[in-house]
C-alpha positions as CSV (number, residue, x, y, z in Angstrom):
1,M,-0.1,-0.2,-0.2
2,G,2.9,2.3,0.7
3,E,4.5,1.8,-2.6
4,E,3.9,4.5,-5.2
5,E,3.7,3.5,-8.8
6,P,6.6,4.3,-11.0
7,K,6.3,7.3,-13.0
8,W,6.6,6.9,-16.7
9,Y,6.2,10.3,-18.0
10,D,8.4,13.2,-17.9
11,E,5.5,15.4,-16.7
12,E,4.9,13.5,-13.8
13,K,8.4,13.4,-12.7
14,E,9.8,16.0,-10.2
15,M,13.0,17.9,-10.4
16,P,14.8,17.9,-7.2
17,Q,14.6,21.3,-5.2
18,V,18.4,22.0,-5.6
19,W,18.1,21.8,-9.3
20,A,15.2,23.8,-9.6
21,W,17.2,26.7,-8.0
22,V,20.3,26.0,-10.0
23,T,17.9,26.2,-13.3
24,I,16.3,29.5,-12.3
25,T,19.5,30.9,-11.5
26,L,21.2,30.1,-14.4
27,F,18.2,31.5,-16.5
28,S,18.4,34.9,-14.7
29,A,22.2,35.0,-15.0
30,A,21.6,34.4,-18.8
31,I,19.1,37.2,-19.1
32,L,21.3,39.4,-17.1
33,G,24.2,38.8,-19.1
34,Y,22.6,39.1,-22.7
35,G,21.4,42.7,-21.2
36,I,25.0,43.5,-20.3
37,V,26.6,42.5,-23.3
38,T,24.1,44.0,-25.3
39,Y,24.3,47.5,-23.2
40,L,28.0,47.6,-23.7
41,L,28.2,46.4,-27.3
42,V,25.6,48.7,-28.7
43,D,26.5,52.1,-29.3
44,D,23.9,55.4,-28.9
45,G,22.7,56.6,-32.1
46,P,23.6,60.2,-33.2
47,R,21.2,63.0,-32.0
48,Q,19.8,64.9,-34.7
49,W,17.4,67.4,-33.0
50,D,17.9,71.2,-33.6
51,Y,16.1,73.6,-31.9
52,R,17.6,76.7,-33.4
53,T,17.2,79.9,-31.8
54,L,14.2,80.1,-29.3
55,A,12.2,83.2,-28.7
56,D,12.9,84.8,-25.5
57,A,10.5,87.8,-25.2
58,P,7.3,86.9,-23.0
59,A,5.2,88.5,-26.1
60,D,6.5,85.8,-28.3
61,S,5.7,82.9,-25.9
62,I,3.2,80.2,-26.9
63,Y,2.1,80.6,-23.2
64,N,1.2,84.6,-23.6
65,T,-2.2,85.3,-22.0
66,T,-3.2,88.5,-24.1
67,L,-5.0,88.0,-27.2
68,P,-3.9,89.4,-30.4
69,K,-5.1,92.6,-31.7
70,K,-6.6,91.3,-35.1
71,P,-6.8,87.6,-35.6
72,A,-5.2,86.5,-38.8
73,K,-7.7,85.2,-41.8
74,A,-6.8,81.9,-42.8
75,P,-6.1,81.7,-46.6
76,P,-8.3,79.4,-48.8
77,Q,-6.9,75.8,-48.9
78,I,-8.0,74.6,-52.1
79,A,-9.7,76.7,-55.4
80,P,-13.2,76.5,-55.8
81,L,-14.3,74.1,-58.1
82,P,-15.4,75.0,-61.6
83,G,-19.1,76.3,-62.3
84,T,-19.4,77.3,-58.4
85,G,-18.5,80.7,-58.8
86,T,-20.4,83.7,-57.6
87,G,-22.1,84.4,-60.6
88,T,-25.7,84.3,-61.7
89,K,-27.1,81.1,-63.4
């Protein structure tokens, strides 16, 4: 009654606790090692931004709280279609 049946399949077999910790440690060390090697071997790319000269006057700031004197009218974006002019029918 006290005997266990032999385990025939791999999924039924248990790994000893020491080897489970060794496996976890090796996987963790491999991931950390890969990250460190990648960090050391891959160079930074060139920086390509150019901010040019930024306006320093308070009136030129985008955060200005005063309204403009006269709002600019937007120009037409596309030409009117033929035959839809302002003339009479």
